GUKE-173427 format. One record per atom (N, C-alpha, C, CB): x, y negated, z negated; atom name; residue in one letter. Coordinates in Angstrom, 1 decimal. Each point is the difference from the previous one (the first is absolute). Glycine has a CB too. Layout:
BEGIN
east/north/up/atome/residu
X/Y/Z/CA/A
...
This chain:
BEGIN
east/north/up/atome/residu
43.5/48.6/-103.0/N/X
-0.7/-1.3/-1.6/CA/X
-1.3/1.0/-0.3/C/X
0.5/-3.3/0.8/CB/X
0.0/2.7/-2.6/N/X
-1.2/0.7/-1.0/CA/X
-1.2/-1.1/0.8/C/X
1.4/0.8/-3.2/CB/X
-2.6/0.4/3.2/N/X
-1.4/-0.6/0.2/CA/X
-0.9/0.9/-1.0/C/X
0.2/-0.8/2.8/CB/X
-0.5/-0.4/-3.7/N/X
-1.3/0.3/-0.5/CA/X
-1.2/-0.9/-0.4/C/X
1.4/1.4/-0.5/CB/X
-2.7/-0.7/0.0/N/X
-0.5/-1.3/-0.6/CA/X
-0.8/0.8/-1.2/C/X
-0.2/-1.9/2.3/CB/X
-0.2/0.9/-3.0/N/X
-0.2/0.5/-1.8/CA/X
-1.5/-1.2/-0.3/C/X
3.6/0.5/-1.1/CB/X
-4.2/0.1/0.7/N/X
-1.2/-0.3/-0.3/CA/X
-0.2/0.2/-1.5/C/X
-0.6/0.5/2.3/CB/X
0.1/-1.7/-2.8/N/X
0.3/0.0/-1.4/CA/X
-1.3/-0.8/-0.4/C/X
2.8/0.2/-0.2/CB/X
-3.6/0.9/-0.9/N/X
-1.0/-0.1/-1.2/CA/X
0.4/-0.7/-1.2/C/X
-0.8/2.0/0.8/CB/X
2.1/-2.4/-1.1/N/X
0.8/-0.3/-1.3/CA/X
1.1/1.2/-0.3/C/X
-2.2/-1.3/-1.1/CB/X
2.8/0.9/0.9/N/X
1.4/0.7/-0.5/CA/X
-0.2/1.3/-0.5/C/X
0.9/-2.0/-0.6/CB/X
-2.3/2.9/0.2/N/X
0.3/1.1/-0.2/CA/X
-1.0/0.5/0.2/C/X
1.5/-0.2/-1.1/CB/X
-1.7/-0.2/2.8/N/X
-0.7/0.6/1.4/CA/X
0.9/-0.8/1.0/C/X
-2.7/0.4/-0.7/CB/X
3.8/0.4/1.1/N/X
0.7/-0.8/1.4/CA/X
-0.2/1.1/1.2/C/X
2.0/-1.5/-1.4/CB/X
-2.2/1.3/2.6/N/X
-0.2/1.2/0.6/CA/X
0.9/-0.1/1.5/C/X
-2.7/0.4/-1.3/CB/X
4.0/0.0/1.3/N/X
0.5/0.2/0.9/CA/X
0.3/0.5/1.2/C/X
0.0/-0.5/-1.5/CB/X
0.2/-0.2/2.7/N/X
0.0/1.5/1.4/CA/X
1.4/-0.5/0.9/C/X
-3.3/0.3/0.6/CB/X
4.0/0.8/-0.9/N/X
0.9/-0.4/0.8/CA/X
-0.4/0.2/1.6/C/X
1.5/0.6/-2.0/CB/X
-0.9/-1.6/2.6/N/X
-0.5/0.1/2.1/CA/X
1.4/1.0/0.3/C/X
-1.2/-3.3/1.0/CB/X
2.2/3.1/-1.1/N/X
1.3/0.7/0.4/CA/X
-0.2/1.2/1.1/C/X
1.0/-0.5/-2.5/CB/X
-2.1/1.3/2.0/N/X
0.0/1.0/1.3/CA/X
-1.5/0.1/0.5/C/X
2.1/1.4/-0.9/CB/X
-2.6/-2.8/0.9/N/X
-1.7/0.0/0.2/CA/X
0.6/-0.7/1.3/C/X
-2.0/-0.3/-2.5/CB/X
1.3/0.5/3.8/N/X
0.2/-0.6/1.5/CA/X
-0.6/-1.4/-0.2/C/X
-0.4/2.3/1.5/CB/X
0.4/-3.1/-0.8/N/X
0.0/-1.6/-0.4/CA/X
-1.3/-0.2/0.6/C/X
2.7/-0.9/0.1/CB/X
-3.4/0.2/-0.5/N/X
-1.5/-0.6/0.6/CA/X
0.5/-1.4/0.8/C/X
-1.8/1.1/-2.3/CB/X
1.2/-1.5/3.3/N/X
0.2/-1.3/0.7/CA/X
-0.7/-0.7/-1.1/C/X
0.0/0.6/2.6/CB/X
0.2/-2.0/-1.6/N/X
-0.3/-1.1/-1.1/CA/X
-1.4/0.3/0.2/C/X
1.9/-1.9/0.0/CB/X
-1.9/1.9/1.5/N/X
-1.9/-0.5/0.3/CA/X
-0.7/1.6/-0.6/C/X
0.1/-2.1/3.1/CB/X
0.3/3.2/-3.2/N/X
-1.0/1.1/-0.2/CA/X
0.0/-0.5/-2.1/C/X
1.0/2.6/2.8/CB/X
-0.1/-3.1/-3.0/N/X
0.6/0.0/-1.8/CA/X
-1.7/-1.4/0.0/C/X
4.3/0.4/-0.5/CB/X
-4.2/-1.1/1.6/N/X
-1.2/-1.6/-0.4/CA/X
-1.1/0.9/0.5/C/X
1.2/-2.9/0.7/CB/X
-1.6/4.0/0.2/N/X
-1.3/0.3/0.1/CA/X
-0.6/1.1/-1.2/C/X
0.5/-0.7/2.5/CB/X
0.7/1.1/-2.9/N/X
-0.5/1.1/-1.4/CA/X
-0.3/-0.5/-1.4/C/X
1.3/1.6/1.0/CB/X
-0.4/-2.9/-1.0/N/X
-0.2/-0.9/-1.2/CA/X
-1.5/-0.6/0.2/C/X
2.8/-0.6/-0.3/CB/X
-3.3/0.1/1.3/N/X
-1.3/-0.8/0.4/CA/X
-0.9/0.9/0.2/C/X
0.9/-1.9/1.2/CB/X
-0.5/3.4/-0.9/N/X
-1.3/0.8/-0.2/CA/X
-0.1/0.6/-1.6/C/X
0.1/0.9/2.7/CB/X
0.8/-1.0/-3.4/N/X
-0.3/0.6/-1.4/CA/X
-0.6/-1.4/-0.8/C/X
2.2/2.2/0.1/CB/X
-1.6/-3.2/0.3/N/X
-0.7/-1.3/-0.8/CA/X
-1.8/-0.2/0.5/C/X
2.8/-1.5/0.0/CB/X
-3.4/2.1/0.9/N/X
-0.9/0.1/0.5/CA/X
-0.7/1.0/-0.6/C/X
0.9/-1.0/1.8/CB/X
-0.5/2.1/-1.9/N/X
-0.3/1.3/-0.5/CA/X
-0.9/-0.3/-1.5/C/X
2.3/1.2/1.3/CB/X
-0.6/-1.4/-1.9/N/X
-0.3/-0.1/-2.0/CA/X
-0.7/-1.5/-0.5/C/X
2.6/1.5/-0.5/CB/X
-3.2/-2.0/2.1/N/X
-0.7/-1.4/-0.6/CA/X
0.7/-1.0/-0.2/C/X
-1.2/1.0/-1.0/CB/X
2.5/-1.2/1.1/N/X
1.1/-0.9/-1.2/CA/X
-0.4/-1.4/0.5/C/X
2.5/1.6/-0.5/CB/X
-2.3/-2.4/-0.9/N/X
-0.3/-1.6/0.4/CA/X
0.9/-0.9/0.4/C/X
-1.5/0.2/-1.5/CB/X
1.3/-1.2/2.3/N/X
1.7/-0.8/0.0/CA/X
0.2/-0.7/-1.9/C/X
-0.2/-1.2/3.5/CB/X
1.9/1.3/-3.4/N/X
0.3/-0.5/-1.8/CA/X
0.3/-1.2/0.6/C/X
1.1/2.0/-1.7/CB/X
-1.0/-2.9/2.6/N/X
-0.1/-1.1/-0.2/CA/X
-1.3/-0.6/0.1/C/X
2.1/0.2/0.6/CB/X
-2.6/-1.9/-0.9/N/X
-1.2/-0.3/-0.2/CA/X
-0.1/-0.6/1.2/C/X
-0.3/-0.1/-2.2/CB/X
1.1/-0.3/3.3/N/X
-0.4/-0.3/1.1/CA/X
-0.2/1.0/0.9/C/X
0.9/-1.9/-0.6/CB/X
-0.8/3.4/0.5/N/X
-0.7/1.2/0.8/CA/X
1.0/0.3/1.0/C/X
-2.5/-0.7/-0.2/CB/X
3.9/-0.1/0.3/N/X
0.6/0.2/1.1/CA/X
1.2/1.4/-1.0/C/X
-0.5/-3.1/1.7/CB/X
0.6/4.1/-1.1/N/X
0.8/1.1/0.3/CA/X
1.0/0.6/0.3/C/X
-1.2/-0.4/0.0/CB/X
2.2/-0.1/-0.9/N/X
1.4/0.2/0.6/CA/X
0.8/1.6/0.0/C/X
0.0/-2.6/-0.7/CB/X
0.5/2.9/1.5/N/X
0.3/1.4/-0.2/CA/X
0.7/0.6/-1.7/C/X
0.5/-0.4/3.0/CB/X
0.3/0.0/-3.4/N/X
0.1/0.0/-1.6/CA/X
-1.3/0.0/-0.5/C/X
2.1/-1.2/-0.1/CB/X
-2.9/0.5/0.1/N/X
-1.3/-0.2/-0.7/CA/X
-0.7/1.7/0.1/C/X
-0.3/-3.1/1.0/CB/X
0.4/3.2/0.3/N/X
-0.8/1.1/0.5/CA/X
0.4/1.4/-0.2/C/X
-0.5/-1.7/1.6/CB/X
2.0/1.6/-1.9/N/X
0.8/1.0/-0.6/CA/X
-0.8/0.1/-1.5/C/X
2.6/-0.5/1.4/CB/X
-2.3/-0.5/-2.1/N/X
-1.0/0.6/-1.5/CA/X
-1.1/0.1/-0.1/C/X
1.0/-0.6/-1.0/CB/X
-1.6/0.1/1.9/N/X
-1.6/0.4/-0.4/CA/X
-0.7/1.1/0.7/C/X
-0.3/-2.3/-0.4/CB/X
1.1/2.5/1.6/N/X
0.0/1.6/0.1/CA/X
0.2/0.9/-1.5/C/X
0.9/-0.5/2.7/CB/X
0.4/0.6/-2.9/N/X
0.6/0.4/-1.4/CA/X
-1.0/0.1/-0.8/C/X
1.9/-1.1/0.1/CB/X
-2.7/-0.4/-0.5/N/X
-0.7/0.2/-1.4/CA/X
-1.2/0.5/0.4/C/X
1.0/-1.7/-1.3/CB/X
-1.3/1.5/2.4/N/X
-1.5/0.4/0.3/CA/X
0.0/1.5/0.1/C/X
-0.7/-2.3/1.3/CB/X
2.1/2.9/-0.6/N/X
-0.1/1.6/0.0/CA/X
-0.4/0.8/-1.7/C/X
2.2/-0.3/2.4/CB/X
-1.3/-0.6/-3.3/N/X
0.0/0.3/-1.4/CA/X
1.2/1.0/0.0/C/X
-2.7/-0.4/-0.6/CB/X
3.1/0.4/-0.8/N/X
1.1/0.9/-0.3/CA/X
0.0/1.2/0.5/C/X
0.2/-1.1/-1.8/CB/X
-1.3/2.0/1.4/N/X
0.0/1.5/0.5/CA/X
0.3/0.3/1.2/C/X
-1.3/0.4/-1.3/CB/X
1.3/-1.5/2.8/N/X
0.2/0.4/0.8/CA/X
1.5/0.1/0.1/C/X
-2.1/-0.6/0.6/CB/X
3.0/0.4/-1.4/N/X
1.7/0.0/-0.3/CA/X
0.4/1.1/-0.5/C/X
0.1/-2.3/-0.4/CB/X
-1.1/2.1/-0.6/N/X
0.5/1.2/-1.2/CA/X
0.1/1.5/0.3/C/X
-1.1/-1.4/-1.5/CB/X
-0.4/1.3/2.1/N/X
-0.6/1.8/0.4/CA/X
0.7/0.8/1.1/C/X
-2.4/-0.8/-0.5/CB/X
2.9/1.7/0.2/N/X
0.8/1.0/1.3/CA/X
-1.3/-0.5/1.2/C/X
1.4/3.0/-1.6/CB/X
-2.3/-2.6/1.2/N/X
-0.9/0.6/1.6/CA/X
-0.2/-1.5/0.4/C/X
-1.7/2.7/-0.4/CB/X
1.9/-4.0/0.0/N/X
0.1/-1.2/0.7/CA/X
1.3/-0.3/0.6/C/X
-1.7/-0.7/-1.4/CB/X
2.8/1.6/1.2/N/X
1.7/-0.2/0.3/CA/X
0.0/-0.7/1.8/C/X
1.0/2.8/-1.9/CB/X
-1.6/-2.2/2.7/N/X
-0.1/-0.1/1.3/CA/X
-0.7/-1.4/-0.3/C/X
0.0/2.6/1.3/CB/X
-0.7/-3.1/-1.7/N/X
-0.7/-1.8/0.1/CA/X
1.0/-0.7/-0.4/C/X
-2.4/0.2/-0.6/CB/X
3.2/0.1/-1.0/N/X
0.7/-0.7/0.0/CA/X
1.8/-0.3/1.0/C/X
-2.0/0.5/-2.3/CB/X
1.8/0.5/2.3/N/X
1.6/0.1/1.3/CA/X
-0.6/-1.3/1.2/C/X
0.8/3.6/0.1/CB/X
-2.0/-2.8/-0.2/N/X
-0.5/-0.9/1.8/CA/X
-0.1/-1.7/-0.8/C/X
-2.3/2.3/1.8/CB/X
2.0/-2.5/-3.1/N/X
-0.1/-1.4/-0.5/CA/X
1.5/-0.5/0.1/C/X
-2.0/0.4/-1.8/CB/X
2.6/0.4/1.4/N/X
1.6/-0.8/-0.2/CA/X
0.9/0.0/1.4/C/X
0.2/0.9/-2.7/CB/X
-0.6/-0.1/3.4/N/X
0.2/-0.3/1.6/CA/X
-0.8/-1.4/0.0/C/X
0.2/2.8/1.2/CB/X
-0.7/-2.3/-0.8/N/X
-1.0/-1.5/0.2/CA/X
0.7/-1.5/-0.5/C/X
-2.2/1.6/-0.6/CB/X
2.2/-1.7/-0.5/N/X
0.5/-0.6/-1.4/CA/X
1.3/-1.0/0.8/C/X
-0.6/2.4/-2.2/CB/X
1.7/-0.9/2.4/N/X
1.2/-0.7/0.7/CA/X
-0.3/-0.3/1.3/C/X
1.5/1.2/-1.3/CB/X
-1.7/-0.7/2.1/N/X
-0.7/-0.6/1.2/CA/X
-0.1/-1.4/0.1/C/X
-1.2/1.9/0.1/CB/X
-0.1/-1.8/-0.5/N/X
-0.5/-1.4/-0.1/CA/X
0.5/-1.2/-0.7/C/X
-1.5/1.3/0.3/CB/X
2.7/-1.2/-0.9/N/X
0.5/-1.0/-0.9/CA/X
1.4/-0.1/0.8/C/X
-1.4/0.5/-2.6/CB/X
1.9/0.9/3.3/N/X
1.3/-0.5/0.7/CA/X
1.0/0.1/-1.3/C/X
-1.1/-1.7/2.1/CB/X
1.0/2.6/-3.3/N/X
1.0/-0.3/-0.5/CA/X
0.3/1.6/-0.7/C/X
-0.7/-2.9/-0.3/CB/X
1.9/3.6/-0.1/N/X
0.3/1.1/-0.3/CA/X
-0.4/0.2/-1.2/C/X
1.7/0.0/1.4/CB/X
-1.7/-0.5/-2.3/N/X
-0.4/0.3/-1.6/CA/X
-0.7/-1.1/0.0/C/X
1.9/1.3/-1.3/CB/X
-3.4/-0.5/0.6/N/X
-0.9/-1.1/-0.2/CA/X
-1.0/0.2/-1.5/C/X
0.0/-0.4/3.1/CB/X
0.2/-0.6/-3.7/N/X
-0.9/0.7/-1.6/CA/X
-1.0/-1.2/-0.2/C/X
2.2/1.4/-1.7/CB/X
-3.7/0.0/2.1/N/X
-1.2/-1.1/-0.6/CA/X
-0.7/0.0/-1.2/C/X
-0.3/-0.2/1.9/CB/X
0.4/-0.6/-2.8/N/X
-0.5/-0.2/-0.9/CA/X
-1.1/-0.4/-0.4/C/X
1.7/0.0/0.1/CB/X
-2.6/1.3/-0.3/N/X
-1.5/0.1/0.1/CA/X
-0.6/-0.9/-1.3/C/X
0.1/2.6/1.3/CB/X
0.3/-2.9/-2.5/N/X
-1.2/-0.9/-0.7/CA/X
0.6/-1.6/-0.1/C/X
-0.8/2.2/-1.7/CB/X
2.4/-2.3/2.7/N/X
0.4/-1.5/-0.2/CA/X
-0.5/-0.2/1.5/C/X
2.4/-0.3/-2.0/CB/X
-3.0/0.9/3.2/N/X
-0.2/-0.6/1.0/CA/X
1.1/-0.2/1.1/C/X
-1.6/-0.8/-1.6/CB/X
2.4/1.7/1.0/N/X
1.4/-0.7/0.9/CA/X
1.1/1.1/1.0/C/X
0.1/-1.9/-2.5/CB/X
0.5/1.5/2.8/N/X
0.7/0.9/1.0/CA/X
1.6/-0.8/-0.1/C/X
-2.4/0.8/2.0/CB/X
3.5/0.1/-2.3/N/X
1.2/0.0/-0.1/CA/X
1.0/0.9/0.9/C/X
-0.9/-0.6/-2.0/CB/X
2.0/-0.3/2.4/N/X
0.9/0.8/0.9/CA/X
1.0/0.2/-0.3/C/X
-0.9/-0.5/1.3/CB/X
């Protein structure tokens, strides 16, 4: 089954991470990794209620990390960890993160 996470900052800046050969991350490990990054990157809840859904957390971490975390070769390990965590936390083999729209697609 195809497994990929893409993170977009618009049509000219889409970063794709093929996870076919990557060891899978457990759901619990993915949630913990995203929680750690959310705090480390000082992310803010997207919703006015303050409730943070897992999909919102994925978008917030991508936004908080910034485009360079996905674009620069020296950050490739972090970007792959993000992709693995997004896939495992959301439980979908294909995930599209649209940062400007603050949206997730499957």
